[in-house]
C-alpha positions in Angstrom: 97.0 87.9 88.9 100.1 90.0 89.2 102.3 90.1 92.3 101.9 92.9 94.9 104.6 95.6 95.0 103.9 96.6 98.6 103.1 94.5 101.7 100.9 95.1 104.7 102.8 97.1 107.4 105.2 98.6 104.9 106.0 102.4 105.1 105.5 104.0 101.7 105.2 107.5 100.3 102.2 109.0 98.5 103.6 110.2 95.2 101.8 113.6 94.9 102.5 114.7 98.5 105.6 112.6 99.4 103.8 112.0 102.7 104.8 108.8 104.5 102.0 106.3 105.4 101.8 102.7 106.5 99.9 100.2 104.4 97.0 98.6 106.4 95.7 96.1 103.8 95.7 95.4 100.1 93.1 94.1 97.8 93.4 92.7 94.2 90.8 94.4 91.9 90.1 91.7 89.4 88.4 93.8 86.7 91.2 96.4 86.8 94.0 93.7 87.1 95.8 95.6 89.8 96.1 96.1 93.6 94.5 98.8 95.7 95.9 99.7 99.1 94.4 101.2 102.3 96.8 103.2 104.4 96.8 104.3 108.1 96.4 108.0 107.7 93.5 107.8 105.2 91.6 104.6 106.0 88.4 105.6 104.2 90.1 105.9 100.8 92.4 103.6 98.8 95.4 104.1 96.5 96.6 102.1 93.5 100.2 101.0 93.1 101.1 103.8 90.8 100.0 106.4 93.4 102.5 105.1 95.9 106.2 104.7 95.9 108.8 102.9 98.0 110.1 104.9 100.9 113.9 105.4 100.7 115.5 105.6 104.1 118.3 108.1 104.6 120.8 106.5 106.9 
């Protein structure tokens, strides 16, 4: 099992829209060997790690 890139409660951006969302929960999909994430704004769908990116804060 690989290590998660994102953690629960972390603010991330959806790659295609650059929309900021917060991760609600993550789940390891064993047969695909990667994590899926459920986010606050779209709780009925999930995203894989490659569909999300770290949010860069502009200070």
